[in-house]
C-alpha positions as CSV (number, residue, x, y, z in Angstrom):
1,M,-6.3,13.7,13.0
2,D,-6.5,17.0,11.1
3,P,-5.2,16.4,7.6
4,R,-4.7,20.0,6.8
5,P,-1.1,20.3,7.9
6,I,-0.2,17.4,5.7
7,H,-2.2,18.8,2.8
8,D,-0.4,22.1,3.3
9,L,3.0,20.4,3.3
10,L,2.2,18.5,0.1
11,A,1.1,21.8,-1.6
12,D,4.3,23.6,-0.3
13,L,6.4,20.7,-1.8
14,G,4.3,20.7,-5.1
15,L,3.1,17.2,-4.5
16,P,-0.4,16.0,-5.3
17,K,-2.5,14.3,-2.5
18,P,-2.4,10.6,-2.9
19,D,-5.7,9.0,-3.9
20,C,-5.8,5.4,-2.9
21,R,-8.9,3.6,-4.2
22,S,-7.7,0.5,-6.1
23,V,-8.5,-2.9,-4.5
24,L,-7.3,-6.3,-5.6
25,L,-9.5,-9.3,-4.5
26,V,-7.9,-12.7,-4.5
27,D,-9.8,-16.0,-4.0
28,D,-10.0,-19.3,-5.7
29,E,-13.7,-19.3,-5.4
30,F,-15.4,-17.2,-8.0
31,E,-18.5,-16.8,-6.0
32,V,-16.7,-15.2,-3.2
33,L,-14.9,-12.8,-5.6
34,A,-18.3,-11.9,-7.1
35,V,-19.9,-11.1,-3.8
36,L,-16.9,-9.0,-2.6
37,E,-16.6,-7.2,-5.9
38,A,-20.4,-6.4,-5.8
39,L,-19.9,-5.1,-2.2
40,L,-17.0,-2.8,-3.0
41,D,-17.1,-1.7,-6.7
42,D,-19.5,1.1,-6.2
43,D,-16.9,3.1,-4.3
44,W,-13.5,1.7,-5.3
45,D,-11.7,0.4,-8.3
46,V,-11.9,-3.4,-8.0
47,T,-9.7,-6.0,-9.8
48,I,-10.1,-9.7,-9.2
49,A,-7.7,-12.7,-9.3
50,Q,-8.5,-16.4,-8.8
51,S,-5.0,-17.4,-7.5
52,G,-1.9,-16.1,-5.8
53,A,0.0,-16.3,-9.1
54,A,-2.7,-14.4,-11.0
55,A,-2.5,-11.8,-8.2
56,L,1.3,-11.4,-8.6
57,E,0.7,-11.0,-12.3
58,V,-1.8,-8.2,-11.8
59,L,0.6,-6.4,-9.3
60,S,3.5,-6.7,-11.8
61,G,1.4,-5.0,-14.5
62,D,0.8,-1.3,-15.1
63,H,-2.4,-1.1,-13.0
64,A,-1.6,0.4,-9.5
65,I,-3.1,-1.5,-6.6
66,D,-3.5,0.2,-3.1
67,L,-5.1,-2.6,-1.1
68,I,-5.2,-6.4,-1.4
69,I,-7.8,-8.8,0.1
70,T,-6.8,-12.4,-0.2
71,D,-8.3,-15.6,1.0
72,Q,-6.0,-17.7,3.2
73,R,-6.9,-21.3,1.8
74,M,-6.1,-21.4,-1.8
75,P,-4.4,-24.2,-3.9
76,E,-0.6,-23.7,-4.7
77,M,-0.2,-20.5,-2.6
78,T,-1.8,-19.5,0.6
79,G,-2.9,-16.0,1.2
80,V,-0.2,-15.4,3.8
81,E,2.4,-16.7,1.4
82,L,1.1,-14.3,-1.2
83,L,1.2,-11.4,1.2
84,Q,4.7,-12.3,2.2
85,Q,5.8,-11.8,-1.4
86,V,3.7,-8.7,-1.8
87,A,5.1,-7.1,1.3
88,E,8.6,-7.3,-0.3
89,S,7.6,-6.0,-3.8
90,H,4.9,-3.5,-2.7
91,P,5.6,-2.3,0.9
92,D,3.0,0.4,0.9
93,L,0.2,-2.0,-0.2
94,Y,-2.4,-2.5,2.6
95,R,-2.7,-6.2,3.1
96,M,-5.8,-8.1,4.3
97,V,-6.4,-11.8,4.6
98,L,-9.8,-13.6,4.9
99,T,-10.2,-17.1,6.4
100,A,-13.1,-19.3,7.4
101,Y,-10.9,-21.6,9.2
102,S,-9.7,-21.8,12.8
103,D,-6.1,-22.2,11.8
104,V,-5.0,-18.8,13.1
105,D,-1.3,-19.7,13.9
106,P,0.0,-18.8,10.4
107,I,-2.1,-15.7,10.4
108,V,-0.9,-14.6,13.8
109,A,2.7,-15.2,12.7
110,A,2.1,-13.2,9.5
111,I,0.6,-10.3,11.5
112,N,3.5,-10.4,13.9
113,Q,6.0,-10.2,11.0
114,G,4.2,-7.2,9.6
115,K,3.1,-9.0,6.5
116,V,-0.7,-8.7,7.2
117,D,-2.4,-5.5,8.2
118,Q,-5.8,-6.9,8.8
119,F,-7.2,-10.3,9.5
120,I,-11.0,-11.0,8.8
121,L,-13.0,-14.1,9.6
122,K,-15.5,-15.4,7.1
123,P,-18.4,-14.9,7.1
124,W,-17.8,-11.1,7.2
125,D,-20.3,-8.4,7.9
126,P,-20.8,-6.3,4.7
127,S,-20.8,-3.0,6.5
128,A,-17.7,-3.9,8.6
129,M,-15.9,-5.1,5.4
130,R,-16.7,-1.7,3.7
131,R,-15.4,0.1,6.8
132,L,-12.3,-2.0,7.0
133,V,-11.5,-1.3,3.3
134,A,-12.1,2.4,3.7
135,E,-9.8,2.4,6.8
136,G,-7.2,0.4,4.9
137,L,-7.2,2.8,1.9
138,A,-6.8,5.7,4.4
139,V,-3.7,4.1,5.8
140,C,-2.4,3.5,2.2
141,E,-2.9,7.3,1.6
142,R,-1.0,8.1,4.8
143,R,1.8,5.7,3.8
144,A,2.0,7.2,0.3
145,T,2.0,10.8,1.6
146,M,4.9,10.0,4.0
147,R,6.9,8.3,1.3
148,A,6.3,11.2,-1.1
149,V,7.3,13.8,1.6
150,V,10.4,11.9,2.7
151,D,11.4,11.5,-1.0
152,A,10.8,15.2,-1.7
153,L,12.6,16.4,1.4
154,G,15.5,14.1,0.6
155,K,15.8,15.6,-2.9
156,Q,15.7,19.1,-1.4
157,H,18.4,18.1,1.1
158,Q,20.6,16.7,-1.7
159,D,20.0,19.9,-3.8
160,H,21.0,22.1,-0.9
161,T,24.1,20.0,-0.1
162,E,25.1,20.3,-3.8
163,T,24.6,24.0,-3.8
164,M,26.6,24.4,-0.6
165,H,29.4,22.4,-2.1
166,T,29.4,24.5,-5.2
167,L,29.4,27.7,-3.1
168,K,32.4,26.4,-1.1
169,I,34.3,25.7,-4.2
170,T,33.5,29.1,-5.6
171,Q,34.4,30.8,-2.4
172,G,37.8,28.9,-2.4
173,T,38.5,30.0,-6.0
174,M,37.6,33.6,-5.2
175,R,40.0,33.6,-2.2
176,A,42.8,32.1,-4.3
177,E,42.3,34.8,-6.9
178,S,42.4,37.6,-4.3
């Protein structure tokens, strides 16, 4: 896909090109977080959380997150439960879940409901993981671009509608005065 027409449209609307590069890693095992962080932090901004609750705290803060990778099996809140909440509060966030277990039924259900964008089995291949993160962040950029364009075009439409309404009122007033 040639991104130039989208970049031209963004420029015409005075909008910056989205730059999705922030990744939130969620796992109750610190060693897994450390390995993933080391794998990804050379190219992306990585934040870590050791529970679903901690992840929700990060997401409610000022730090923008573009992609989340969560373990499925965590105490108190599974990865799918976390991503279901995240899908409601952050619909543009790209959502990935990791699992080492064969309990794919909840994962398949979550994917079918649109709550999970990518499902990854442990152990993961490092180059495949980096590729999947890059692809996920590209999807995030496309989502953010479309949302920005829709918002900008909606604002332009509203402005044009208000202008037309004002012109009609002015025209009616001028006819009444004639």
